[in-house]
N, C-alpha and C positions, 0 to 999 in steps of 0.2 A: 383311349381318348382320341386317337387319330381318326377313328371312324366317326366320332361326333363332329369333328371339324369338317371332314369331307362331306358328311351328310348335309351340312349347312350349305355347301356350295351347290349340291345337287338340287336343292329346293329353291333355287333362284327363280323369281318370276320373270326376270328380264335377261336376255342374252347379253353377255359382256363382249366388248371389242377391245383388242389389244392396241390401244392408241395412247400416245403420251401427251399429256396436257399439264401445264403448270397449275398447281393447286396450293392454296393457303388454307390451313385448318387451324381454327382457334377454339379449343375446348372451352365451354362455358364455365365460368368460375375460376379460370386459370389465366395468369398473365402471359403464358408462353404461346407463341404463334409458331406453327410449323410450316415451312415451305418445302414442297415435295413435287414429284412428278408422278402422274398416275401410272400404274402398272397396266390396268385395264379400266374400262368405263362402260357403263350401261345406263339405261333409263332409270334403274333403281338405285344406282350408287357407283362407288369407285373402290378400287383397291390401290394401296400405295404403301411405300416404305417410310416409316417414321423413326426418328432417333430415340424417342421415348415411347413407352407403352401407354396407350389410353386404357382406361377401365372399360370393360364391356358395358355398352349402353350409355357411355358418356355422350352427351349432346354437344354439338359443335357447330360453329359457323363455318361455312365453306365458301371459298371464292375460287371459281374454276375458269381458267382461261381457255377458251375454245379455239383460239387462233383464227377467228372469222372476222376480225376487224371491229367487233362489237365489244362493249365493256364485259368484264368477267361475269359469269352467272353466279349469283349470290343465293345461297339457300341454307336451310338448317338441316343437319344430319345427325346420325348417331352411330357410334362404333358398334359393330355387330360381331366382329371377331378380331382377335389380335394373336399373332403367332410369332414368337421370338425366332429370329433367324440371324444369319451372319456367316461370314467365312470362317472355316476352321483355322485358317492361318492368321486371323485377326482376333484381337480381344474386344474389338468394338462390336456391340450388339445392335441390331436394327429390329424393327417390328413390322412385319407384314400386317397391314391393317385394312379391314373392310369397313367402309362407311356407307350406310344406307341413307338415301335422300328422304327427308321427312316433309319438309315444306319447301316447295319450289313453285314459283308462280307460273301461270299458263304460258306467258311469253318465253320464259326461260326453258320450260319443258319443250316447247316447239323448236327452239333453237337447238337444244340438245338432240332432239329427234332428227332434225335436219343434219346435224353434224355427224351423227352415228349411221345415217342411211347412206350407203354408197350410191354415187350417181349411176343412173341406168345408162346402158350403152344404146345409142340410137343406130339403127342399121340403115 
């Protein structure tokens, strides 16, 4: 099974960057809202740790704070992988979760691209 999980990572269309951003995830059809910090982020989605497991392919509303002084990016996404994790010393379980962006408007897509592109050095 581990091969299946890692094969999914290798098939990513977009490179991920290890940046932390505040994110709010609200699975559709559920009253619970999750506040988390991204583990990494890319043009295609985010990975983050959640306190509960989402079902694979659960659709959710995402609010992503890019720390650029603008309102959070709002989009629709879906969970594509969920991996139980946690410290062996703790009974508390967390879930490493990958969420793919499904519907993101052009303005938000450009903001995300700008956020993820490192500034070029001028000589």
